[in-house]
A tleap script that builds the chain and sets N, CA, C and O, in Angstrom:
source leaprc.protein.ff14SB
mol = sequence {
  NMET SER LYS ARG LYS ARG LYS LYS ARG ALA
  ARG PRO PRO LEU ASP LYS ARG HIE HIE ARG
  ALA ILE GLU LEU MET ALA ARG ARG SER THR
  HIE THR SER MET ASP ASP ILE ALA ALA GLU
  VAL GLY VAL SER ARG ARG GLN LEU TYR ARG
  TRP MET GLU ARG ARG ASP PHE ARG SER ALA
  LEU ARG LYS ALA ILE ALA GLU TYR ILE ASP
  GLU ILE ARG ALA GLU MET PRO LYS ILE ASN
  LEU VAL GLY CYS ASP ALA GLU THR LEU ARG
  ARG TYR PHE VAL ALA ALA GLU LEU LEU ARG
  CGLU
}
set mol.1.N position { -29.529 36.298 -3.556 }
set mol.1.CA position { -29.474 35.371 -2.461 }
set mol.1.C position { -28.035 34.839 -2.361 }
set mol.1.O position { -27.496 34.314 -3.335 }
set mol.2.N position { -27.440 34.975 -1.219 }
set mol.2.CA position { -26.064 34.501 -1.052 }
set mol.2.C position { -26.050 33.089 -0.473 }
set mol.2.O position { -26.892 32.705 0.339 }
set mol.3.N position { -25.074 32.356 -0.921 }
set mol.3.CA position { -24.945 30.993 -0.421 }
set mol.3.C position { -24.041 30.989 0.796 }
set mol.3.O position { -23.045 31.710 0.864 }
set mol.4.N position { -24.406 30.179 1.728 }
set mol.4.CA position { -23.568 30.021 2.909 }
set mol.4.C position { -22.399 29.124 2.584 }
set mol.4.O position { -22.539 28.130 1.871 }
set mol.5.N position { -21.267 29.475 3.102 }
set mol.5.CA position { -20.103 28.611 2.938 }
set mol.5.C position { -20.138 27.542 4.020 }
set mol.5.O position { -20.395 27.807 5.194 }
set mol.6.N position { -19.873 26.347 3.580 }
set mol.6.CA position { -19.835 25.244 4.518 }
set mol.6.C position { -18.559 25.281 5.332 }
set mol.6.O position { -17.479 25.552 4.808 }
set mol.7.N position { -18.694 25.013 6.594 }
set mol.7.CA position { -17.515 24.895 7.438 }
set mol.7.C position { -16.890 23.533 7.188 }
set mol.7.O position { -17.582 22.516 7.133 }
set mol.8.N position { -15.583 23.527 7.039 }
set mol.8.CA position { -14.901 22.255 6.892 }
set mol.8.C position { -14.788 21.601 8.258 }
set mol.8.O position { -14.384 22.212 9.247 }
set mol.9.N position { -15.156 20.353 8.262 }
set mol.9.CA position { -15.069 19.582 9.481 }
set mol.9.C position { -13.623 19.174 9.718 }
set mol.9.O position { -12.946 18.715 8.799 }
set mol.10.N position { -13.163 19.336 10.913 }
set mol.10.CA position { -11.805 18.913 11.239 }
set mol.10.C position { -11.779 17.391 11.324 }
set mol.10.O position { -12.543 16.781 12.071 }
set mol.11.N position { -10.893 16.800 10.552 }
set mol.11.CA position { -10.791 15.346 10.560 }
set mol.11.C position { -9.797 14.922 11.628 }
set mol.11.O position { -8.779 15.576 11.853 }
set mol.12.N position { -10.112 13.824 12.273 }
set mol.12.CA position { -9.131 13.326 13.246 }
set mol.12.C position { -7.885 12.842 12.520 }
set mol.12.O position { -7.954 12.480 11.345 }
set mol.13.N position { -6.766 12.833 13.194 }
set mol.13.CA position { -5.536 12.373 12.542 }
set mol.13.C position { -5.624 10.884 12.213 }
set mol.13.O position { -6.495 10.174 12.717 }
set mol.14.N position { -4.722 10.432 11.372 }
set mol.14.CA position { -4.695 9.023 10.997 }
set mol.14.C position { -4.409 8.169 12.230 }
set mol.14.O position { -3.522 8.477 13.026 }
set mol.15.N position { -5.179 7.088 12.371 }
set mol.15.CA position { -4.980 6.201 13.513 }
set mol.15.C position { -4.311 4.906 13.074 }
set mol.15.O position { -3.850 4.794 11.938 }
set mol.16.N position { -4.257 3.928 13.974 }
set mol.16.CA position { -3.537 2.689 13.669 }
set mol.16.C position { -4.200 1.903 12.540 }
set mol.16.O position { -3.508 1.199 11.804 }
set mol.17.N position { -5.520 2.004 12.384 }
set mol.17.CA position { -6.188 1.316 11.264 }
set mol.17.C position { -5.778 1.928 9.934 }
set mol.17.O position { -5.535 1.209 8.965 }
set mol.18.N position { -5.700 3.254 9.885 }
set mol.18.CA position { -5.256 3.933 8.669 }
set mol.18.C position { -3.844 3.483 8.296 }
set mol.18.O position { -3.569 3.143 7.145 }
set mol.19.N position { -2.958 3.486 9.286 }
set mol.19.CA position { -1.560 3.136 9.030 }
set mol.19.C position { -1.414 1.673 8.618 }
set mol.19.O position { -0.569 1.350 7.783 }
set mol.20.N position { -2.223 0.789 9.189 }
set mol.20.CA position { -2.191 -0.620 8.784 }
set mol.20.C position { -2.666 -0.758 7.338 }
set mol.20.O position { -2.073 -1.504 6.558 }
set mol.21.N position { -3.727 -0.044 6.980 }
set mol.21.CA position { -4.230 -0.077 5.597 }
set mol.21.C position { -3.175 0.466 4.636 }
set mol.21.O position { -2.980 -0.087 3.554 }
set mol.22.N position { -2.505 1.529 5.019 }
set mol.22.CA position { -1.459 2.116 4.178 }
set mol.22.C position { -0.336 1.111 3.962 }
set mol.22.O position { 0.152 0.950 2.843 }
set mol.23.N position { 0.073 0.437 5.030 }
set mol.23.CA position { 1.141 -0.556 4.919 }
set mol.23.C position { 0.735 -1.692 3.975 }
set mol.23.O position { 1.519 -2.105 3.122 }
set mol.24.N position { -0.485 -2.190 4.132 }
set mol.24.CA position { -0.956 -3.284 3.286 }
set mol.24.C position { -1.115 -2.842 1.829 }
set mol.24.O position { -0.798 -3.599 0.912 }
set mol.25.N position { -1.598 -1.635 1.618 }
set mol.25.CA position { -1.794 -1.141 0.255 }
set mol.25.C position { -0.453 -0.900 -0.437 }
set mol.25.O position { -0.311 -1.165 -1.630 }
set mol.26.N position { 0.516 -0.404 0.304 }
set mol.26.CA position { 1.828 -0.119 -0.288 }
set mol.26.C position { 2.543 -1.405 -0.689 }
set mol.26.O position { 3.259 -1.433 -1.690 }
set mol.27.N position { 2.354 -2.455 0.077 }
set mol.27.CA position { 3.071 -3.697 -0.159 }
set mol.27.C position { 2.213 -4.763 -0.824 }
set mol.27.O position { 2.615 -5.924 -0.907 }
set mol.28.N position { 1.058 -4.384 -1.288 }
set mol.28.CA position { 0.155 -5.398 -1.832 }
set mol.28.C position { 0.651 -5.942 -3.168 }
set mol.28.O position { 1.307 -5.249 -3.945 }
set mol.29.N position { 0.321 -7.183 -3.399 }
set mol.29.CA position { 0.688 -7.826 -4.653 }
set mol.29.C position { -0.536 -7.826 -5.568 }
set mol.29.O position { -1.594 -7.311 -5.208 }
set mol.30.N position { -0.379 -8.397 -6.729 }
set mol.30.CA position { -1.503 -8.453 -7.668 }
set mol.30.C position { -2.574 -9.416 -7.173 }
set mol.30.O position { -3.700 -9.402 -7.671 }
set mol.31.N position { -2.231 -10.249 -6.198 }
set mol.31.CA position { -3.183 -11.220 -5.675 }
set mol.31.C position { -3.967 -10.682 -4.480 }
set mol.31.O position { -4.874 -11.355 -3.990 }
set mol.32.N position { -3.640 -9.501 -4.011 }
set mol.32.CA position { -4.307 -8.912 -2.855 }
set mol.32.C position { -5.349 -7.915 -3.335 }
set mol.32.O position { -5.043 -7.003 -4.103 }
set mol.33.N position { -6.566 -8.095 -2.882 }
set mol.33.CA position { -7.639 -7.190 -3.307 }
set mol.33.C position { -7.928 -6.171 -2.209 }
set mol.33.O position { -7.477 -6.309 -1.072 }
set mol.34.N position { -8.674 -5.167 -2.571 }
set mol.34.CA position { -9.094 -4.170 -1.587 }
set mol.34.C position { -10.002 -4.821 -0.551 }
set mol.34.O position { -10.012 -4.407 0.608 }
set mol.35.N position { -10.761 -5.831 -0.951 }
set mol.35.CA position { -11.600 -6.565 0.003 }
set mol.35.C position { -10.727 -7.250 1.058 }
set mol.35.O position { -11.060 -7.247 2.243 }
set mol.36.N position { -9.608 -7.838 0.618 }
set mol.36.CA position { -8.688 -8.491 1.558 }
set mol.36.C position { -8.113 -7.482 2.544 }
set mol.36.O position { -8.028 -7.751 3.743 }
set mol.37.N position { -7.724 -6.335 2.039 }
set mol.37.CA position { -7.149 -5.292 2.898 }
set mol.37.C position { -8.205 -4.784 3.876 }
set mol.37.O position { -7.922 -4.597 5.060 }
set mol.38.N position { -9.416 -4.562 3.382 }
set mol.38.CA position { -10.503 -4.081 4.245 }
set mol.38.C position { -10.789 -5.081 5.361 }
set mol.38.O position { -10.980 -4.695 6.514 }
set mol.39.N position { -10.818 -6.362 5.015 }
set mol.39.CA position { -11.070 -7.393 6.020 }
set mol.39.C position { -9.953 -7.423 7.062 }
set mol.39.O position { -10.222 -7.566 8.255 }
set mol.40.N position { -8.712 -7.289 6.620 }
set mol.40.CA position { -7.570 -7.292 7.537 }
set mol.40.C position { -7.630 -6.107 8.502 }
set mol.40.O position { -7.309 -6.238 9.683 }
set mol.41.N position { -8.045 -4.955 7.985 }
set mol.41.CA position { -8.090 -3.741 8.802 }
set mol.41.C position { -9.352 -3.683 9.660 }
set mol.41.O position { -9.360 -3.062 10.723 }
set mol.42.N position { -10.425 -4.340 9.187 }
set mol.42.CA position { -11.675 -4.352 9.941 }
set mol.42.C position { -12.647 -3.260 9.529 }
set mol.42.O position { -13.453 -2.803 10.340 }
set mol.43.N position { -12.574 -2.837 8.262 }
set mol.43.CA position { -13.507 -1.835 7.736 }
set mol.43.C position { -14.069 -2.349 6.413 }
set mol.43.O position { -13.640 -3.386 5.907 }
set mol.44.N position { -15.017 -1.624 5.868 }
set mol.44.CA position { -15.576 -2.010 4.575 }
set mol.44.C position { -14.669 -1.514 3.443 }
set mol.44.O position { -13.840 -0.623 3.628 }
set mol.45.N position { -14.851 -2.115 2.277 }
set mol.45.CA position { -14.082 -1.672 1.114 }
set mol.45.C position { -14.415 -0.212 0.803 }
set mol.45.O position { -13.537 0.570 0.438 }
set mol.46.N position { -15.675 0.141 0.950 }
set mol.46.CA position { -16.100 1.523 0.702 }
set mol.46.C position { -15.361 2.495 1.622 }
set mol.46.O position { -14.970 3.586 1.205 }
set mol.47.N position { -15.175 2.084 2.879 }
set mol.47.CA position { -14.460 2.947 3.824 }
set mol.47.C position { -13.015 3.160 3.387 }
set mol.47.O position { -12.477 4.256 3.543 }
set mol.48.N position { -12.384 2.124 2.844 }
set mol.48.CA position { -11.016 2.294 2.319 }
set mol.48.C position { -10.982 3.358 1.230 }
set mol.48.O position { -10.089 4.205 1.207 }
set mol.49.N position { -11.962 3.309 0.328 }
set mol.49.CA position { -12.000 4.292 -0.745 }
set mol.49.C position { -12.294 5.698 -0.206 }
set mol.49.O position { -11.812 6.690 -0.752 }
set mol.50.N position { -13.074 5.772 0.850 }
set mol.50.CA position { -13.300 7.099 1.481 }
set mol.50.C position { -12.004 7.618 2.076 }
set mol.50.O position { -11.689 8.802 1.958 }
set mol.51.N position { -11.254 6.730 2.716 }
set mol.51.CA position { -9.972 7.140 3.285 }
set mol.51.C position { -9.042 7.630 2.191 }
set mol.51.O position { -8.279 8.572 2.402 }
set mol.52.N position { -9.098 7.006 1.030 }
set mol.52.CA position { -8.216 7.411 -0.062 }
set mol.52.C position { -8.557 8.802 -0.595 }
set mol.52.O position { -7.760 9.393 -1.323 }
set mol.53.N position { -9.715 9.325 -0.247 }
set mol.53.CA position { -10.074 10.693 -0.633 }
set mol.53.C position { -9.407 11.724 0.271 }
set mol.53.O position { -9.361 12.908 -0.064 }
set mol.54.N position { -8.896 11.284 1.401 }
set mol.54.CA position { -8.222 12.190 2.339 }
set mol.54.C position { -6.821 12.512 1.843 }
set mol.54.O position { -6.069 11.619 1.451 }
set mol.55.N position { -6.485 13.767 1.862 }
set mol.55.CA position { -5.175 14.213 1.408 }
set mol.55.C position { -4.049 13.626 2.272 }
set mol.55.O position { -3.020 13.203 1.747 }
set mol.56.N position { -4.246 13.602 3.582 }
set mol.56.CA position { -3.194 13.079 4.462 }
set mol.56.C position { -2.998 11.572 4.279 }
set mol.56.O position { -1.878 11.077 4.405 }
set mol.57.N position { -4.071 10.843 3.985 }
set mol.57.CA position { -3.966 9.411 3.724 }
set mol.57.C position { -3.199 9.158 2.432 }
set mol.57.O position { -2.298 8.320 2.388 }
set mol.58.N position { -3.564 9.888 1.381 }
set mol.58.CA position { -2.882 9.721 0.091 }
set mol.58.C position { -1.402 10.058 0.215 }
set mol.58.O position { -0.555 9.373 -0.358 }
set mol.59.N position { -1.096 11.096 0.951 }
set mol.59.CA position { 0.294 11.502 1.136 }
set mol.59.C position { 1.086 10.411 1.871 }
set mol.59.O position { 2.206 10.078 1.483 }
set mol.60.N position { 0.497 9.869 2.925 }
set mol.60.CA position { 1.164 8.798 3.674 }
set mol.60.C position { 1.309 7.546 2.814 }
set mol.60.O position { 2.313 6.841 2.920 }
set mol.61.N position { 0.326 7.259 1.967 }
set mol.61.CA position { 0.398 6.098 1.078 }
set mol.61.C position { 1.508 6.273 0.045 }
set mol.61.O position { 2.270 5.339 -0.206 }
set mol.62.N position { 1.607 7.458 -0.553 }
set mol.62.CA position { 2.683 7.717 -1.517 }
set mol.62.C position { 4.052 7.553 -0.866 }
set mol.62.O position { 4.971 6.995 -1.465 }
set mol.63.N position { 4.179 8.044 0.365 }
set mol.63.CA position { 5.446 7.929 1.085 }
set mol.63.C position { 5.767 6.465 1.370 }
set mol.63.O position { 6.916 6.050 1.220 }
set mol.64.N position { 4.776 5.678 1.776 }
set mol.64.CA position { 4.992 4.259 2.071 }
set mol.64.C position { 5.375 3.493 0.812 }
set mol.64.O position { 6.237 2.615 0.862 }
set mol.65.N position { 4.746 3.813 -0.314 }
set mol.65.CA position { 5.081 3.149 -1.581 }
set mol.65.C position { 6.512 3.482 -1.984 }
set mol.65.O position { 7.256 2.605 -2.421 }
set mol.66.N position { 6.898 4.748 -1.837 }
set mol.66.CA position { 8.265 5.159 -2.185 }
set mol.66.C position { 9.285 4.434 -1.304 }
set mol.66.O position { 10.333 4.007 -1.789 }
set mol.67.N position { 8.983 4.296 -0.023 }
set mol.67.CA position { 9.895 3.587 0.880 }
set mol.67.C position { 10.007 2.113 0.493 }
set mol.67.O position { 11.095 1.538 0.538 }
set mol.68.N position { 8.885 1.502 0.114 }
set mol.68.CA position { 8.886 0.098 -0.287 }
set mol.68.C position { 9.703 -0.091 -1.566 }
set mol.68.O position { 10.468 -1.050 -1.679 }
set mol.69.N position { 9.546 0.802 -2.508 }
set mol.69.CA position { 10.325 0.728 -3.748 }
set mol.69.C position { 11.813 0.876 -3.446 }
set mol.69.O position { 12.637 0.179 -4.039 }
set mol.70.N position { 12.162 1.772 -2.536 }
set mol.70.CA position { 13.563 1.935 -2.146 }
set mol.70.C position { 14.121 0.655 -1.511 }
set mol.70.O position { 15.271 0.287 -1.754 }
set mol.71.N position { 13.295 -0.024 -0.691 }
set mol.71.CA position { 13.724 -1.286 -0.092 }
set mol.71.C position { 14.007 -2.323 -1.171 }
set mol.71.O position { 15.013 -3.031 -1.114 }
set mol.72.N position { 13.117 -2.408 -2.153 }
set mol.72.CA position { 13.287 -3.378 -3.239 }
set mol.72.C position { 14.546 -3.052 -4.033 }
set mol.72.O position { 15.329 -3.945 -4.355 }
set mol.73.N position { 14.740 -1.777 -4.349 }
set mol.73.CA position { 15.926 -1.381 -5.104 }
set mol.73.C position { 17.204 -1.691 -4.343 }
set mol.73.O position { 18.215 -2.052 -4.945 }
set mol.74.N position { 17.163 -1.553 -3.028 }
set mol.74.CA position { 18.347 -1.856 -2.217 }
set mol.74.C position { 18.680 -3.343 -2.274 }
set mol.74.O position { 19.850 -3.719 -2.192 }
set mol.75.N position { 17.668 -4.188 -2.413 }
set mol.75.CA position { 17.882 -5.630 -2.482 }
set mol.75.C position { 18.287 -6.103 -3.872 }
set mol.75.O position { 18.966 -7.121 -4.006 }
set mol.76.N position { 17.884 -5.386 -4.891 }
set mol.76.CA position { 18.106 -5.849 -6.266 }
set mol.76.C position { 19.577 -6.072 -6.621 }
set mol.76.O position { 19.867 -7.053 -7.304 }
set mol.77.N position { 20.522 -5.230 -6.204 }
set mol.77.CA position { 21.914 -5.482 -6.570 }
set mol.77.C position { 22.448 -6.802 -6.018 }
set mol.77.O position { 23.467 -7.300 -6.496 }
set mol.78.N position { 21.777 -7.372 -5.021 }
set mol.78.CA position { 22.226 -8.621 -4.431 }
set mol.78.C position { 21.935 -9.818 -5.334 }
set mol.78.O position { 22.435 -10.915 -5.083 }
set mol.79.N position { 21.141 -9.623 -6.369 }
set mol.79.CA position { 20.828 -10.710 -7.291 }
set mol.79.C position { 21.860 -10.712 -8.407 }
set mol.79.O position { 22.118 -9.684 -9.033 }
set mol.80.N position { 22.440 -11.867 -8.646 }
set mol.80.CA position { 23.362 -12.017 -9.756 }
set mol.80.C position { 22.579 -12.623 -10.915 }
set mol.80.O position { 22.272 -13.815 -10.900 }
set mol.81.N position { 22.259 -11.821 -11.906 }
set mol.81.CA position { 21.434 -12.281 -13.020 }
set mol.81.C position { 22.225 -13.067 -14.059 }
set mol.81.O position { 21.635 -13.732 -14.911 }
set mol.82.N position { 23.530 -13.000 -14.000 }
set mol.82.CA position { 24.352 -13.728 -14.960 }
set mol.82.C position { 24.237 -15.218 -14.651 }
set mol.82.O position { 24.566 -15.660 -13.550 }
set mol.83.N position { 23.773 -15.975 -15.616 }
set mol.83.CA position { 23.619 -17.416 -15.445 }
set mol.83.C position { 22.456 -17.806 -14.557 }
set mol.83.O position { 22.339 -18.966 -14.164 }
set mol.84.N position { 21.595 -16.857 -14.236 }
set mol.84.CA position { 20.448 -17.116 -13.367 }
set mol.84.C position { 19.297 -17.666 -14.212 }
set mol.84.O position { 18.931 -17.082 -15.232 }
set mol.85.N position { 18.734 -18.793 -13.780 }
set mol.85.CA position { 17.623 -19.364 -14.542 }
set mol.85.C position { 16.285 -18.852 -14.004 }
set mol.85.O position { 16.230 -18.198 -12.963 }
set mol.86.N position { 15.235 -19.155 -14.713 }
set mol.86.CA position { 13.894 -18.664 -14.375 }
set mol.86.C position { 13.436 -19.173 -13.012 }
set mol.86.O position { 12.770 -18.444 -12.276 }
set mol.87.N position { 13.776 -20.399 -12.666 }
set mol.87.CA position { 13.360 -20.972 -11.379 }
set mol.87.C position { 14.000 -20.229 -10.206 }
set mol.87.O position { 13.347 -19.994 -9.189 }
set mol.88.N position { 15.258 -19.864 -10.341 }
set mol.88.CA position { 15.939 -19.102 -9.286 }
set mol.88.C position { 15.289 -17.743 -9.101 }
set mol.88.O position { 15.069 -17.305 -7.972 }
set mol.89.N position { 14.983 -17.075 -10.200 }
set mol.89.CA position { 14.293 -15.785 -10.111 }
set mol.89.C position { 12.924 -15.940 -9.473 }
set mol.89.O position { 12.536 -15.118 -8.643 }
set mol.90.N position { 12.180 -16.986 -9.844 }
set mol.90.CA position { 10.855 -17.217 -9.276 }
set mol.90.C position { 10.960 -17.409 -7.762 }
set mol.90.O position { 10.178 -16.831 -7.008 }
set mol.91.N position { 11.928 -18.223 -7.315 }
set mol.91.CA position { 12.106 -18.452 -5.876 }
set mol.91.C position { 12.452 -17.154 -5.154 }
set mol.91.O position { 11.979 -16.918 -4.042 }
set mol.92.N position { 13.283 -16.303 -5.784 }
set mol.92.CA position { 13.642 -15.023 -5.169 }
set mol.92.C position { 12.410 -14.150 -4.984 }
set mol.92.O position { 12.197 -13.585 -3.911 }
set mol.93.N position { 11.608 -14.042 -6.022 }
set mol.93.CA position { 10.431 -13.173 -5.935 }
set mol.93.C position { 9.381 -13.724 -4.985 }
set mol.93.O position { 8.657 -12.947 -4.363 }
set mol.94.N position { 9.276 -15.032 -4.855 }
set mol.94.CA position { 8.380 -15.631 -3.868 }
set mol.94.C position { 8.892 -15.304 -2.467 }
set mol.94.O position { 8.114 -14.921 -1.594 }
set mol.95.N position { 10.193 -15.453 -2.253 }
set mol.95.CA position { 10.787 -15.149 -0.955 }
set mol.95.C position { 10.633 -13.673 -0.585 }
set mol.95.O position { 10.447 -13.326 0.581 }
set mol.96.N position { 10.715 -12.814 -1.601 }
set mol.96.CA position { 10.574 -11.363 -1.362 }
set mol.96.C position { 9.105 -10.961 -1.265 }
set mol.96.O position { 8.792 -9.778 -1.133 }
set mol.97.N position { 8.198 -11.946 -1.330 }
set mol.97.CA position { 6.753 -11.721 -1.267 }
set mol.97.C position { 6.259 -10.819 -2.375 }
set mol.97.O position { 5.291 -10.079 -2.195 }
set mol.98.N position { 6.916 -10.874 -3.522 }
set mol.98.CA position { 6.469 -10.114 -4.685 }
set mol.98.C position { 5.698 -11.007 -5.653 }
set mol.98.O position { 5.130 -10.537 -6.638 }
set mol.99.N position { 5.690 -12.305 -5.349 }
set mol.99.CA position { 5.029 -13.279 -6.211 }
set mol.99.C position { 4.526 -14.406 -5.346 }
set mol.99.O position { 5.226 -14.860 -4.441 }
set mol.100.N position { 3.312 -14.865 -5.616 }
set mol.100.CA position { 2.759 -16.015 -4.881 }
set mol.100.C position { 2.941 -17.272 -5.678 }
set mol.100.O position { 2.968 -17.256 -6.908 }
set mol.101.N position { 3.068 -18.374 -4.950 }
set mol.101.CA position { 3.175 -19.663 -5.631 }
set mol.101.C position { 1.812 -20.165 -5.977 }
set mol.101.O position { 1.681 -21.242 -6.559 }
savepdb mol mol.pdb
quit
């Protein structure tokens, strides 16, 4: 008995909700949950995880994360760490939205 091969369903391309989720996920802090991102995008948390199973979504997310890291690295040389106290660093990271107060 031979098994039938399943036809792969053509997935629609990523839309504005996908791209918004990618942006939020790439720039999320430790205080941002998947529930928060799902609520912002207007889908369920489960739907976000389904999207993450898509190869094109994962690829776009990796690219967005790499771009965000490059942005941070470009800003880092502007900090003078010599004689910089902990409060100044905390204010910088809050301003850069990398840390919440």
